[in-house]
Wavefront OBJ file of the C-alpha trace (Angstrom):
o trace
v -182.604 -24.498 -281.585
v -180.434 -22.692 -284.120
v -178.332 -19.648 -283.315
v -180.781 -16.786 -282.775
v -179.921 -13.123 -283.193
v -182.350 -10.402 -282.131
v -181.917 -7.276 -284.271
v -183.229 -4.991 -281.524
v -181.914 -3.212 -278.436
v -185.415 -3.094 -276.896
v -185.315 -4.354 -273.295
v -188.953 -5.472 -273.607
v -188.156 -7.736 -276.545
v -185.130 -9.120 -274.698
v -187.322 -9.956 -271.704
v -190.011 -11.614 -273.817
v -187.583 -13.899 -275.654
v -185.913 -14.834 -272.363
v -189.344 -15.401 -270.791
v -190.156 -18.192 -273.233
v -186.769 -19.795 -272.644
v -184.919 -18.891 -275.834
v -181.165 -18.343 -275.911
v -180.195 -15.496 -278.217
v -177.639 -12.842 -279.043
v -178.348 -9.164 -279.598
v -177.034 -7.164 -282.533
v -178.925 -3.883 -282.714
v -179.908 -2.696 -286.165
v -178.867 0.759 -287.305
v -180.935 0.714 -290.478
v -182.676 3.947 -291.406
v -186.353 3.488 -290.616
v -187.797 4.794 -293.864
v -190.915 3.158 -295.217
v -192.784 3.557 -298.499
v -195.973 2.114 -297.015
v -198.714 4.109 -295.325
v -200.822 1.199 -294.030
v -199.708 0.228 -290.479
v -199.538 -3.535 -291.097
v -197.395 -3.026 -294.185
v -195.247 -0.402 -292.456
v -194.230 -2.631 -289.527
v -193.478 -5.516 -291.874
v -191.310 -3.311 -294.075
v -189.456 -1.818 -291.092
v -188.906 -5.191 -289.435
v -187.494 -6.463 -292.738
v -185.078 -3.507 -292.977
v -183.802 -4.202 -289.450
v -183.424 -7.956 -289.944
v -181.660 -7.480 -293.300
v -179.275 -4.904 -291.836
v -178.151 -7.336 -289.124
v -178.095 -10.438 -291.340
v -175.796 -8.606 -293.763
v -173.350 -7.982 -290.894
v -172.862 -11.715 -290.307
v -169.809 -13.171 -292.086
v -170.999 -15.483 -294.918
v -169.309 -18.509 -293.321
v -171.373 -18.026 -290.135
v -174.799 -17.595 -291.741
v -175.783 -21.257 -292.079
v -177.935 -22.279 -289.124
v -178.444 -18.679 -287.950
v -181.857 -17.001 -287.648
v -182.119 -13.213 -287.375
v -185.263 -11.731 -285.811
v -186.239 -8.173 -286.736
v -189.269 -6.436 -285.221
v -191.049 -3.090 -285.314
v -194.073 -1.813 -283.382
v -196.422 1.053 -284.234
v -199.624 2.420 -282.732
v -202.489 3.590 -284.929
v -205.684 5.445 -284.098
v -208.233 6.524 -286.689
v -205.646 6.149 -289.434
v -202.932 8.181 -287.693
v -199.736 6.218 -287.086
v -197.679 6.837 -283.957
v -194.110 5.786 -283.353
v -192.009 6.842 -280.362
v -192.536 10.429 -279.157
v -189.758 12.853 -280.087
v -190.244 14.845 -276.871
v -192.611 15.330 -273.935
v -194.908 17.597 -275.948
v -195.370 14.862 -278.571
v -195.914 12.311 -275.794
v -198.684 14.479 -274.342
v -200.302 14.863 -277.777
v -200.249 11.093 -278.306
v -201.653 10.197 -274.890
v -204.334 12.894 -275.156
v -205.520 11.252 -278.356
v -205.350 7.675 -277.066
v -207.000 8.210 -273.664
v -210.663 7.249 -273.541
v -210.476 5.603 -276.961
v -209.627 2.318 -278.679
v -206.510 2.104 -280.809
v -204.546 -0.571 -282.638
v -201.024 -1.838 -281.973
v -199.175 -3.455 -284.874
v -195.948 -5.419 -284.554
v -194.176 -6.677 -287.650
v -191.651 -9.499 -287.434
v -189.150 -10.636 -290.062
v -187.136 -13.838 -289.789
v -184.110 -14.325 -292.050
v -182.169 -17.570 -292.121
v -179.882 -19.578 -294.335
v -180.049 -23.357 -294.464
v -176.905 -25.485 -294.651
v -175.736 -25.821 -298.253
v -177.923 -22.979 -299.592
v -176.357 -19.890 -301.158
v -179.213 -17.471 -300.579
v -181.067 -16.676 -297.339
v -184.791 -17.222 -296.897
v -187.189 -14.921 -295.099
v -190.616 -14.880 -293.498
v -192.437 -11.678 -292.564
v -195.726 -11.315 -290.701
v -197.549 -8.935 -288.385
v -200.010 -9.092 -285.524
v -202.636 -6.504 -284.604
v -204.142 -5.930 -281.155
v -207.009 -3.574 -280.280
v -206.395 -1.688 -277.020
v -208.977 0.370 -275.102
v -207.927 2.973 -272.541
v -209.809 4.639 -269.713
v -209.954 8.442 -269.801
v -206.908 10.296 -268.413
v -206.946 13.849 -267.135
v -204.315 16.339 -268.286
v -202.669 16.074 -264.872
v -202.600 12.278 -265.048
v -200.996 12.439 -268.491
v -198.346 14.928 -267.322
v -197.651 12.874 -264.211
v -197.199 9.741 -266.303
v -194.864 11.495 -268.749
v -192.803 12.767 -265.794
v -191.918 9.151 -264.951
v -189.971 8.973 -268.236
v -191.634 5.681 -269.123
v -193.391 6.843 -272.327
v -190.353 8.255 -274.099
v -188.987 5.086 -275.744
v -192.312 3.457 -276.567
v -194.607 3.578 -279.592
v -197.717 5.568 -278.747
v -195.974 6.964 -275.636
v -197.063 4.252 -273.208
v -196.084 0.863 -271.868
v -198.949 -1.546 -271.197
v -196.712 -3.505 -268.816
v -195.694 -0.398 -266.831
v -197.374 2.387 -264.897
v -199.879 2.987 -267.703
v -201.506 -0.329 -266.741
v -203.679 1.827 -264.450
v -205.449 3.173 -267.552
v -205.866 -0.047 -269.535
v -209.537 -0.851 -270.036
v -209.160 -3.984 -272.145
v -207.712 -5.510 -275.250
v -208.587 -7.857 -278.079
v -205.673 -9.831 -279.448
v -202.181 -10.694 -278.245
v -201.074 -8.845 -275.083
v -197.401 -9.554 -275.824
v -197.826 -7.942 -279.231
v -198.544 -4.684 -277.395
v -195.432 -5.119 -275.243
v -193.431 -5.368 -278.479
v -193.209 -8.959 -279.718
v -195.938 -11.557 -280.450
v -193.868 -14.352 -278.900
v -196.474 -17.100 -279.306
v -196.689 -16.647 -283.072
v -192.929 -16.090 -283.251
v -192.191 -19.370 -281.464
v -194.444 -21.308 -283.836
v -192.701 -19.744 -286.849
v -189.286 -20.600 -285.386
v -190.332 -24.233 -284.988
v -191.274 -24.357 -288.664
v -187.920 -22.863 -289.690
v -186.078 -25.404 -287.548
v -187.575 -28.138 -289.728
v -186.194 -26.406 -292.835
v -182.708 -25.821 -291.447
l 1 2 3 4 5 6 7 8 9 10 11 12 13 14 15 16 17 18 19 20 21 22 23 24 25 26 27 28 29 30 31 32 33 34 35 36 37 38 39 40 41 42 43 44 45 46 47 48 49 50 51 52 53 54 55 56 57 58 59 60 61 62 63 64 65 66 67 68 69 70 71 72 73 74 75 76 77 78 79 80 81 82 83 84 85 86 87 88 89 90 91 92 93 94 95 96 97 98 99 100 101 102 103 104 105 106 107 108 109 110 111 112 113 114 115 116 117 118 119 120 121 122 123 124 125 126 127 128 129 130 131 132 133 134 135 136 137 138 139 140 141 142 143 144 145 146 147 148 149 150 151 152 153 154 155 156 157 158 159 160 161 162 163 164 165 166 167 168 169 170 171 172 173 174 175 176 177 178 179 180 181 182 183 184 185 186 187 188 189 190 191 192 193 194 195 196 197 198
């Protein structure tokens, strides 16, 4: 496998890549997360592309051949309202109050940027996955108790499906790992295709 660089400081994404046996480096992106899109699928693709490009541009030109940068972004959407990470506990409570007892969508966009040996310009592939997630109802006290754990504060939609909020997960349709933050099955298949090109 080529040199892989993950353009994310997310511990969940680190764990998922390690889980499927990939060796990788981490260079966190500091790109401003501004998007022109309003549709969730387009938004996560645009944001993942910004992150991947930011990190790829940091690599010295002589080191780019045979390197693949992975950028990713995750958003939650319910009834057309897009949710990123909560700014504070009040926002976290607003998000969870809206999600509880309902079905929402989780979108993760992934951008891969690589440069083949002998080529002057990099290539890129961007895609997204969508998963429908249904939650059991949560009382106000349950929401406050969950927020008090601190778990929701660095997660889109203010919850982690793999954490304490698992107690309120009713079901899902789609890729579970997409909800955690990275659709690793699809990602691995895309990486195999790129390997053939490099």
